[in-house]
SEZATI-249581 format. One line per 2 residues: their letters; for each residue x, y, z of C-alpha. Coordinates in Angstrom, 2 decimals. Each point is the difference from the previous one (the first is absolute). Layout:
# SEZATI-249581
a = X Y Z  ...
END
This chain:
# SEZATI-249581
sf = 22.55 10.87 -4.36  -3.83 -0.34 -0.62
qq = -0.18 -0.52 3.17  1.21 3.53 1.41
pt = -2.74 2.48 0.72  2.08 2.72 -1.63
fd = 0.47 1.92 -3.32  3.42 -2.48 -1.81
ia = -2.30 -1.37 -2.01  -1.60 3.19 -1.22
lr = 3.58 1.40 -0.24  1.11 -2.95 -2.13
vg = -2.47 0.42 -2.51  0.71 3.59 -0.24
ll = -3.71 0.85 0.68  1.17 2.15 3.08
gr = 2.69 2.73 0.44  2.50 -0.91 2.67
pq = -1.46 2.16 3.10  3.56 2.03 1.38
gp = 0.35 -1.36 3.63  -2.23 2.30 2.65
sk = 1.50 1.96 2.50  -0.61 -1.17 3.80
va = -2.25 2.98 0.37  -1.81 -0.86 -2.87
ma = -0.81 -3.56 1.05  -0.67 0.88 3.19
av = -2.87 1.98 -1.50  -1.82 -2.63 -2.38
sa = -2.50 -1.37 2.20  -1.09 -3.43 0.41
ka = -2.82 -0.15 -2.27  2.06 1.70 -2.91
rf = 2.80 -2.93 0.35  -2.40 -2.53 0.54
de = -1.83 1.51 -3.64  3.24 -0.14 -1.36
em = 0.95 -3.57 0.96  -3.35 -1.08 -0.99
sa = 0.42 1.92 -3.93  3.69 -1.88 -0.09
lr = -2.16 -3.43 0.66  -2.76 0.95 -2.65
le = 2.72 1.11 -3.08  2.42 -3.47 1.32
na = -3.25 -1.91 -0.24  -0.63 1.57 -3.29
cw = 3.01 -1.06 -1.50  0.38 -3.41 1.60
rv = -3.46 -0.92 -2.08  0.97 2.11 -3.40
wn = 4.10 -2.43 0.27  -2.35 -2.96 0.89
me = -1.83 0.50 -3.30  2.52 0.53 -2.02
rn = 1.62 -2.71 1.76  -3.56 -2.53 -0.29
ss = -1.66 1.19 -3.54  1.29 -2.87 -1.51
sn = -0.82 -2.71 2.46  -3.25 -1.99 0.17
sl = 1.13 -2.82 2.29  -1.47 -0.18 4.10
ad = 3.29 -1.25 0.78  2.26 2.71 -0.56
fc = -2.06 1.99 2.95  1.49 -2.97 2.26
sp = 3.08 1.51 1.46  0.52 3.46 1.32
hs = 1.72 2.39 -2.57  2.69 1.12 0.46
vv = 1.55 3.06 -1.57  1.77 0.12 -2.97
en = 2.85 2.67 -0.39  1.07 -0.60 -3.23
dg = -1.91 -0.95 -3.16  2.77 -2.15 -1.65
kg = 0.83 2.59 -1.99  1.80 2.18 2.08
en = -2.54 2.41 0.78  -2.05 -0.05 3.23
sf = -3.01 -0.55 -0.64  -1.52 3.03 2.05
hh = 2.16 2.85 -2.46  -1.66 -1.49 -3.17
pc = -1.83 2.88 -1.67  -3.21 -2.16 -0.69
fk = -0.04 -0.74 3.88  -0.09 3.85 0.81
er = -2.42 0.85 -2.55  -2.11 -2.95 1.44
vq = 0.13 1.21 3.09  -0.17 3.31 -0.52
na = -3.41 -0.32 -2.20  -1.12 -2.15 3.04
ig = 0.18 2.53 2.69  0.89 3.22 -1.76
cs = 2.36 2.74 1.44  -1.06 0.72 3.29
id = -2.09 -2.89 2.88  -2.76 1.32 -0.42
fs = -2.23 -2.91 -0.20  -3.09 1.27 0.18
hl = 0.52 1.56 -3.28  2.09 -2.73 -1.74
tf = -1.56 -1.19 -3.74  1.11 -2.17 -2.73
pa = 0.45 0.22 -3.32  -3.40 -2.05 -1.54
kq = 2.28 -1.05 -3.25  4.22 -1.46 0.53
ad = 1.15 -1.56 -2.47  2.00 -2.53 2.18
vs = -2.89 -0.46 2.98  -3.03 -2.11 -0.43
yd = -2.93 1.24 1.13  -0.50 -2.27 2.35
dl = 3.27 1.14 1.54  -0.61 3.17 0.83
pt = -0.75 0.67 4.04  -3.46 -0.13 0.99
fp = 0.60 1.90 3.19  2.71 1.84 1.67
vr = 3.01 -1.50 0.55  0.19 -1.28 3.53
pn = 2.79 -0.65 2.93  1.65 -3.55 0.10
fa = -0.12 -1.04 3.57  2.11 -3.50 -0.98
gf = 2.28 -0.27 2.18  -1.38 2.92 2.43
rn = 0.71 0.54 3.05  -2.39 2.01 1.76
sl = 1.68 1.99 3.68  -4.15 -0.70 0.86
rp = -1.17 -2.30 1.74  -2.89 -2.37 -1.06
as = -2.67 1.51 2.34  1.15 3.44 -1.76
ec = 0.54 -1.22 -3.51  -3.78 -0.66 -0.37
vv = -0.65 3.75 0.92  2.88 2.05 -1.06
fd = -0.98 0.37 -3.88  -0.90 2.65 -2.35
gc = -1.70 -1.64 -2.61  -0.23 3.05 -1.95
pe = 2.95 2.53 -0.17  -0.45 1.73 -2.71
dp = -3.72 1.14 0.40  0.66 3.98 1.03
yh = -2.47 -0.16 2.80  1.70 -2.45 1.73
ps = -2.87 -2.28 1.42  0.69 -1.49 3.20
nt = -2.24 -2.93 -1.23  0.68 -1.03 -3.75
pi = -3.46 1.24 -2.14  -2.48 -2.30 -1.91
yq = 0.95 0.59 -3.77  -3.39 -1.37 -0.81
ts = 0.84 0.53 -4.02  0.09 -2.21 -2.84
tf = 2.16 2.24 -2.22  2.32 2.70 0.27
vq = 0.37 3.13 -2.55  3.17 -0.56 -1.84
ps = 2.78 2.66 -0.76  -0.93 -0.13 -4.24
cs = -1.03 -2.37 -2.81  3.82 -0.85 -0.04
ef = 0.63 -0.32 3.83  -0.86 -2.23 2.86
ga = -0.96 1.37 3.58  1.81 -1.57 3.21
yd = -3.42 -1.89 -0.13  -2.64 -0.45 -2.70
yt = -2.44 -2.79 1.35  -0.42 -1.44 2.68
rs = -0.54 -3.69 -1.02  4.00 1.15 -0.73
gn = 1.04 1.62 2.86  -1.43 2.09 2.73
pt = 1.42 2.67 3.01  -1.84 -1.98 2.13
rt = 1.18 -3.03 -0.99  3.63 1.00 -0.77
al = -0.41 0.80 4.13  -1.00 -3.30 1.11
ek = 2.84 -1.60 -1.99  2.56 2.08 1.07
ha = -0.98 -0.47 3.33  -0.49 -3.78 -0.23
al = 3.75 -0.20 -1.35  1.55 1.75 2.69
le = -1.65 -2.04 2.43  1.34 -3.06 -2.21
qa = 3.45 1.31 -1.10  -1.44 -0.36 -3.80
aa = 1.68 1.34 -2.69  -4.07 0.60 -0.92
af = -3.61 -0.63 1.15  -2.81 -0.69 -2.30
af = -3.82 -0.06 1.42  -2.75 -2.03 -0.99
as = -3.39 -0.64 -0.28  0.50 -2.77 2.19
gm = 2.33 -2.78 1.24  -1.31 -2.21 -2.88
aa = 0.86 2.81 -2.54  3.62 0.33 1.57
lh = 0.11 -3.89 0.22  -1.09 -0.71 -3.77
tv = 2.26 3.36 -1.15  3.26 -1.80 1.81
mr = -0.78 -3.15 -1.98  -0.71 1.75 -3.56
ll = 4.03 0.65 0.28  0.07 -3.41 -0.87
ka = -0.52 -1.46 -3.84  -1.30 -3.49 -1.47
gd = 2.31 -2.21 0.68  1.48 1.30 3.52
ev = -0.41 -1.74 2.87  -0.72 1.30 3.35
lv = 0.49 -1.95 3.60  -2.49 0.87 2.81
ne = -0.14 -0.82 3.24  -2.89 -3.13 0.59
di = -1.47 1.82 3.19  -1.20 3.28 -1.69
yg = -2.92 1.95 -0.48  -3.17 -1.69 -1.42
gm = -0.58 3.55 -2.59  4.25 -0.45 -1.06
hr = -0.91 -4.23 -0.72  -3.23 0.89 -1.84
ll = 1.59 2.67 -2.50  3.47 -2.23 -0.10
tq = -2.39 -3.49 -0.69  -2.84 1.71 -2.29
dc = 1.66 3.48 -2.11  3.59 -0.90 0.02
vh = 0.46 -2.84 -0.76  -2.65 1.02 -3.62
ag = 3.25 2.34 -0.72  2.20 -2.86 0.01
vk = 1.43 1.16 3.04  1.36 -3.75 2.50
vn = -1.08 0.04 3.17  2.00 -2.35 2.68
fi = -1.52 -0.20 3.51  3.22 -0.56 2.24
dt = 1.09 0.06 3.95  2.22 3.34 0.10
td = 0.57 -0.85 3.17  2.33 -2.33 -0.93
le = 3.00 1.16 -1.81  1.40 -2.76 -1.52
av = -3.47 -1.17 -1.35  0.04 3.63 -1.53
qr = 3.03 -0.93 -1.60  -1.11 -2.79 -1.39
si = -2.85 1.60 -1.97  1.61 2.24 -1.72
tp = 0.25 -0.62 -3.45  1.52 2.47 -3.27
st = -3.88 1.45 -0.50  -0.29 0.96 3.88
rl = -0.29 3.85 -0.11  -1.74 0.47 3.56
ih = -0.24 -0.97 3.16  -3.34 1.21 2.05
te = -0.43 -0.80 3.69  -1.43 1.22 3.47
sp = 1.46 0.76 2.94  -1.38 -1.59 2.53
sn = -2.66 -1.57 -2.62  -3.45 0.53 -0.16
pr = -1.66 -1.96 1.50  2.16 -2.27 2.15
mr = 2.47 2.46 0.94  3.39 -2.13 -1.72
it = 3.16 2.16 0.22  2.71 0.19 -3.23
dl = 3.51 1.48 0.76  -0.37 2.26 -2.58
pg = 3.73 1.26 -0.03  0.51 -3.58 -0.49
la = -2.43 -0.02 -2.79  1.25 2.97 -1.73
rv = 3.44 -1.36 -0.49  -1.28 -3.38 -0.86
ah = -2.32 1.88 -2.84  2.97 2.46 -0.84
ar = 2.77 -2.89 -0.63  -2.49 -1.04 -2.78
gv = -1.00 3.16 -1.55  -3.42 -0.56 1.43
ll = -1.93 3.20 1.55  -1.71 -0.18 3.77
cv = -3.38 1.24 0.66  -1.29 -0.05 3.36
ds = -4.04 0.60 0.94  1.15 1.98 3.64
tm = -3.53 1.20 0.23  0.04 -1.59 3.34
mp = 2.81 1.75 0.86  -0.43 3.72 -0.68
pv = 3.58 1.82 -0.22  -0.14 1.40 3.89
ic = 0.29 -3.73 0.32  2.58 -1.24 -3.03
kp = 1.41 0.75 -2.84  0.13 -2.50 -2.73
lt = 2.36 2.25 -2.06  2.77 0.38 2.30
lg = 0.48 -3.82 0.57  0.46 -0.57 -3.99
ad = -3.21 -0.28 -1.46  -1.19 1.93 -2.99
iv = -3.45 0.63 -0.36  -2.26 0.28 3.26
ih = -4.14 0.43 -0.20  -2.51 1.04 2.17
sa = -3.59 -0.50 0.55  0.04 3.60 1.16
tk = -3.76 -0.37 0.77  1.59 -1.67 3.82
ff = 2.50 1.87 1.62  0.36 2.85 -2.31
sg = -3.37 0.97 0.26  -0.38 -1.49 3.66
ha = -4.38 1.08 -0.30  -1.31 -2.82 -2.28
dc = -1.23 2.97 -2.22  1.96 -0.17 -3.58
tg = 1.39 -2.34 -1.61  3.59 0.52 -2.09
gl = 3.43 -1.70 -0.23  3.72 0.91 -0.52
vc = 2.77 -1.74 -2.13  3.48 1.48 1.83
vr = 2.84 -0.64 -2.25  3.86 0.54 0.66
dp = 1.35 0.14 -3.50  -0.97 3.42 -2.28
gl = 0.43 -1.90 -3.13  -3.02 -2.91 1.12
ah = -1.63 3.15 1.47  -0.40 1.77 -3.63
rv = -2.02 -3.72 -1.15  -2.11 0.40 2.89
af = -0.84 3.81 -0.80  -0.62 -1.61 -3.46
lq = -2.52 -2.67 1.32  -1.86 2.20 2.46
na = -0.82 2.44 -2.67  -0.38 -2.02 -3.31
eg = -2.41 -2.03 2.23  -2.39 2.38 1.73
ta = 1.21 -1.66 3.21  0.72 3.16 2.59
la = -1.69 0.87 2.87  -2.34 3.01 0.15
pf = 0.87 2.88 1.53  -2.57 0.34 3.00
ec = 1.45 -3.35 0.92  3.26 0.85 -0.31
fl = -0.78 3.08 2.43  -1.35 -2.98 2.55
fl = 3.14 -1.83 -0.40  1.90 2.80 0.61
rg = -2.01 1.09 3.45  0.05 -4.06 1.35
ik = 3.83 -0.01 -0.54  0.25 2.92 2.90
tm = -1.47 -2.00 2.65  1.79 -3.37 -1.80
hl = 2.47 -0.71 2.78  -2.42 1.11 3.29
rv = -2.47 -2.53 -1.05  2.62 -2.95 -1.30
er = 1.57 0.49 3.61  -2.71 -0.08 1.97
aq = -1.77 -3.00 -2.56  3.17 -1.92 1.01
qn = -0.11 0.42 3.96  -4.04 -1.20 -0.45
ae = 1.59 -3.02 -2.23  2.19 -1.16 2.74
qv = -2.66 0.22 2.54  -2.48 -2.00 -1.94
ss = 2.91 -2.27 -1.13  0.85 -1.27 3.64
fl = -3.81 -0.26 0.64  -0.64 -2.44 -3.08
ra = 3.19 -1.77 1.00  -1.37 -1.16 3.12
hp = -3.31 -0.72 -0.93  -0.59 -4.19 -0.26
rv = -2.42 0.70 -3.42  2.97 1.65 -2.01
kd = 2.06 -2.68 -1.35  2.58 1.64 -2.37
mf = 0.99 3.48 0.29  1.70 1.90 -2.94
fp = 1.66 2.86 0.60  3.15 1.99 -0.40
gh = 0.06 0.71 3.82  1.10 -1.55 3.08
gg = -1.42 -3.67 -0.04  -1.43 0.10 -3.43
cd = 2.38 -1.68 -1.94  3.33 -1.74 0.41
pr = 3.23 1.54 1.28  1.69 -0.15 -3.88
sl = -2.68 1.82 -1.29  -0.56 2.94 2.79
ai = 4.12 0.17 -0.05  -0.56 0.96 -4.07
hn = -2.78 2.20 0.44  1.75 1.76 2.85
aq = 2.72 1.16 -2.28  -1.89 1.02 -2.61
an = -2.77 1.52 2.10  -0.10 2.45 2.83
gq = -3.82 -1.53 1.39  -2.24 -2.93 -0.41
gc = -3.05 2.14 -1.44  -3.63 -0.78 0.71
mm = -0.77 -2.90 -2.00  -0.59 -3.91 1.46
sf = -1.65 -2.69 -1.09  -1.00 -3.31 2.31
tt = -1.54 -2.87 -0.60  -2.98 -1.57 2.58
gd = 0.11 -4.12 -1.72  -4.08 0.30 -0.51
ve = -1.16 2.42 -3.32  -3.34 0.41 1.77
fs = 1.80 1.68 3.06  2.05 1.99 -1.91
kk = -3.70 1.38 -1.45  -1.63 0.42 2.77
fc = 2.52 2.12 1.95  0.26 2.36 -3.04
ds = -3.54 0.39 -0.09  0.34 0.49 3.52
cr = 2.62 2.54 0.38  -1.46 3.37 0.66
if = 2.82 2.45 -0.37  2.49 -1.97 -2.17
kt = -2.58 0.84 -3.28  -0.13 -2.61 -2.74
tv = 1.21 0.80 -3.29  3.05 -0.37 -2.11
sf = 2.92 2.19 -0.55  2.00 1.66 3.20
gs = 2.04 2.71 0.97  -2.85 2.03 1.08
vn = -0.36 1.98 3.65  -2.71 -2.73 0.48
sl = 0.12 -3.90 1.22  -0.38 -2.02 -2.47
ce = -0.76 -3.83 -0.64  -0.55 -2.19 -2.52
mp = 0.32 -3.74 -1.44  2.54 0.08 -2.91
ft = -1.27 -3.67 -0.96  -3.58 1.63 -1.28
ms = 1.17 3.75 0.00  3.20 1.36 -1.47
ha = 1.67 -3.42 -1.42  -3.53 -0.76 -1.17
si = 0.72 0.16 -3.69  3.16 -2.63 0.42
pp = -1.66 -3.28 -0.74  -0.27 -2.36 2.86
eq = 2.31 -2.37 -1.51  3.09 2.64 0.08
rt = -0.62 2.09 2.85  2.59 -0.97 2.79
lp = -1.92 1.47 2.76  -1.87 -1.77 2.40
ed = -3.82 -0.01 -0.05  -0.50 0.98 3.49
li = 2.45 2.75 -0.10  -1.19 3.98 1.69
rl = 1.92 2.82 -0.67  0.34 2.87 1.38
sv = 0.33 4.30 -0.25  0.72 1.22 3.32
gi = -0.63 3.54 0.25  0.57 2.84 2.41
ed = -2.64 -0.42 2.50  0.80 -0.85 3.20
gr = 1.54 -3.17 0.20  -1.94 -0.56 3.40
dl = -3.57 -0.18 -2.26  1.76 -2.10 -2.49
va = 1.03 -2.99 1.76  -3.66 0.59 1.83
dl = -1.36 0.06 -2.97  2.16 -3.23 -1.36
ah = -1.17 -1.63 3.52  -3.45 0.02 -0.74
al = -0.19 -0.99 -3.52  2.22 -3.17 1.46
rv = -2.49 -0.75 2.42  -2.96 0.45 -2.54
aa = 1.59 -2.00 -2.14  0.57 -2.54 2.44
END
């Protein structure tokens, strides 16, 4: 019932009177916008009920394992009484959202005997998009989004709420927002749009991709173990081996493409599996639905860094992942002009913990950067579609060139047939990232230095085409003896320029390097 955009839940908890059945004439007079507003109000109210109910249910739990499986609605509390009709539950929902659904004016009592200060919301309630099926197609989904439906002026684009504080109703009440570290309307808009794209219960925006990764690792406590894909981003490797281990977290690098090896590696202390697919930079493909089944069978969470596969290509939460991370600096921005990260989760209880960490550790994204990401999302589908078309041309050219030894690309000719079949089953495109070797480190260096359109820099996902050597750049923080990548490896991020110009630039660089 939580998946139905109706007033059913509100009626069950007694917050709304049951409406009389409207006549056919009255129904015909209701505009499409009014029906949409009614559905959205119902969704918001429904989400508020869901959130408060989960806070009640999880208030005594501190175990990460409690969030491993999807919640089911408990119709009976074991005492013969439906939990939705419990007086305390009704009172808490009433206190949280008020008698009407005016979310721009809702307040929270500063003191409640049965509620911890840290459990008070730091932003208005939001829709839960877990399991949501949008009638819009991916290209429209990136554009058709109202980031501030409560704004009385109805702006076409989400404004930048460039403020650090918000005036409160009184000394004994909190408004919808109080401090931008805790919540900001521009950030709420970005987080709601990201949650919509990923079909998440909630999404959270951070100051960088590394801040997002660090927050997920903070879900673990001393003695917990995380299993990590051996071919991983260099910054994540540094975080795990030089930070997390000092907090008492056990780190075990494994091959997540081998599900049997993963099963053997899980121990009683394993709490999280973290992977990338395709991996960075060797483009190794992991069977995400299969890995989710392995993880959940042992009570372990699955976290996927899907930075290389933006949501217009792949939605790991729909494949069984519990957490999805993006370095939004890449495809969400698309213009290499802002830095940020996203954490998307499909469990409301887990979302509550991530929200607490975001607020407590002060790692949230600032309003101006949120505005830039909201702008970038609007063109994400167009950018990714064009970049993928170019990537196919570049891949075909490189595969046929005699100086290219090994090609790593989740498309035709870039990986083995089994891996390609797995990737095609869980994504609707190959992306625009690829790597290749030349057999000669010096040749690879000369190649990168000779490119004119492909800029030599770290990062990827920009409208501009980029090239780099991971061994000495993006993955240089990994000690040489621990690296799993060839020293002569070149990584390309293909942009949206004319594909013919890109091929000509690569051909020129190969000639100069030779």
